[in-house]
C-alpha positions in Angstrom: 23.6 141.4 11.7 27.3 141.7 9.8 26.4 143.6 6.4 30.2 144.8 5.6 32.6 142.3 3.9 35.0 140.5 5.3 38.6 141.6 4.9 39.1 137.8 3.7 36.2 137.2 1.7 35.7 137.4 -1.5 34.0 139.2 -3.9 30.5 137.3 -5.1 30.5 135.5 -8.3 27.7 136.5 -10.7 27.0 134.6 -13.9 26.4 137.1 -16.8 23.3 135.1 -18.7 21.0 133.7 -15.6 17.9 133.4 -18.2 19.5 131.2 -20.9 21.0 128.7 -18.4 17.7 128.7 -16.6 15.5 127.9 -19.6 18.3 125.7 -20.8 17.6 123.6 -17.6 13.7 123.7 -18.2 13.5 122.7 -21.6 13.0 119.0 -22.5 15.3 117.7 -24.8 14.8 118.3 -28.1 15.3 121.6 -30.2 14.3 124.0 -28.0 17.2 123.1 -25.2 19.7 122.3 -27.9 19.1 126.0 -29.0 19.0 127.8 -25.9 22.2 125.9 -25.1 24.0 126.8 -28.2 22.7 130.6 -27.5 24.2 130.3 -24.1 27.7 129.2 -26.0 27.5 131.9 -28.2 26.9 134.2 -25.5 29.5 133.4 -23.7 32.3 133.3 -26.6 30.9 137.1 -27.2 31.1 137.9 -24.0 35.5 137.3 -24.6 35.4 139.8 -26.9 34.6 142.4 -25.4 34.3 141.7 -21.2 35.8 142.0 -17.7 38.9 140.6 -19.5 39.0 140.5 -23.4 40.6 137.5 -24.9 43.3 137.6 -27.7 42.4 137.3 -30.9 44.5 134.2 -31.2 42.1 132.5 -27.9 39.3 133.5 -29.4 40.1 132.0 -33.1 40.8 128.8 -30.9 37.5 129.5 -29.0 35.5 129.6 -32.2 37.0 126.4 -34.1 36.1 124.0 -31.0 32.6 125.7 -30.6 31.8 125.0 -34.2 33.0 121.5 -34.3 30.5 120.8 -30.7 27.5 123.3 -32.2 27.6 120.8 -35.7 26.8 117.9 -33.2 23.4 120.1 -32.3 20.3 118.9 -33.6 19.4 122.4 -34.2 16.5 123.6 -36.3 17.8 124.6 -40.3 16.6 128.0 -39.9 18.6 128.6 -36.8 22.0 126.9 -38.0 23.6 129.2 -40.2 22.5 132.4 -37.9 24.3 130.5 -34.8 27.6 129.5 -36.9 27.7 133.3 -38.0 27.7 134.4 -34.5 30.8 132.0 -33.6 32.5 132.9 -36.6 32.4 136.9 -36.1 33.5 136.0 -32.2 36.9 136.4 -33.6 36.7 139.8 -34.9 35.4 143.1 -34.6 32.5 143.5 -31.1 30.5 145.5 -34.1 30.6 142.5 -36.3 29.4 140.3 -33.5 26.6 142.4 -32.7 25.6 142.7 -35.7 25.7 138.6 -36.2 23.9 138.7 -32.5 21.1 140.7 -33.7 20.3 138.5 -36.6 20.4 135.6 -34.4 17.9 137.1 -31.8 16.1 137.4 -35.0 16.3 133.4 -36.2 15.5 132.3 -33.0 13.6 134.2 -30.6 10.5 131.7 -31.6 12.6 129.1 -29.5 14.1 131.3 -26.6 12.1 133.2 -23.6 11.9 137.2 -23.2 14.4 137.2 -20.7 17.2 134.7 -22.6 16.4 137.3 -25.6 16.7 140.1 -23.4 20.1 139.0 -22.4 21.3 138.2 -26.2 20.5 141.9 -27.2 21.3 143.8 -23.7 24.9 142.0 -25.0 24.3 143.2 -28.7 24.1 146.2 -27.2 26.9 146.6 -25.1 29.0 144.9 -28.1 27.9 147.9 -30.3 28.6 150.6 -28.0 
């Protein structure tokens, strides 16, 4: 068996939030699934603040504006709607503000998310606050 990568092979792709994606795929249509999808969206936006390739502020502002339009179309529970909007707005600012918004989102949405999805959001908040 050949164990070292071939010189012409690509690096394997890794998805940073597999638990949230799996949760969104498992849940039936409705509030819980939409919370999972919105959480995945917010996490992906937050990753652009300080990820492998951070995005510029104008790009993050444009992404946040588009995400707010998409979030408005979801049937999110009232208790989580404000937290999601704050997270999306925070992605256009400093990483510490995004981390704080993510922590408040976890508190608001944890009843709709499973343990691994909550852990992914908490890990992202820790990475952004460092």
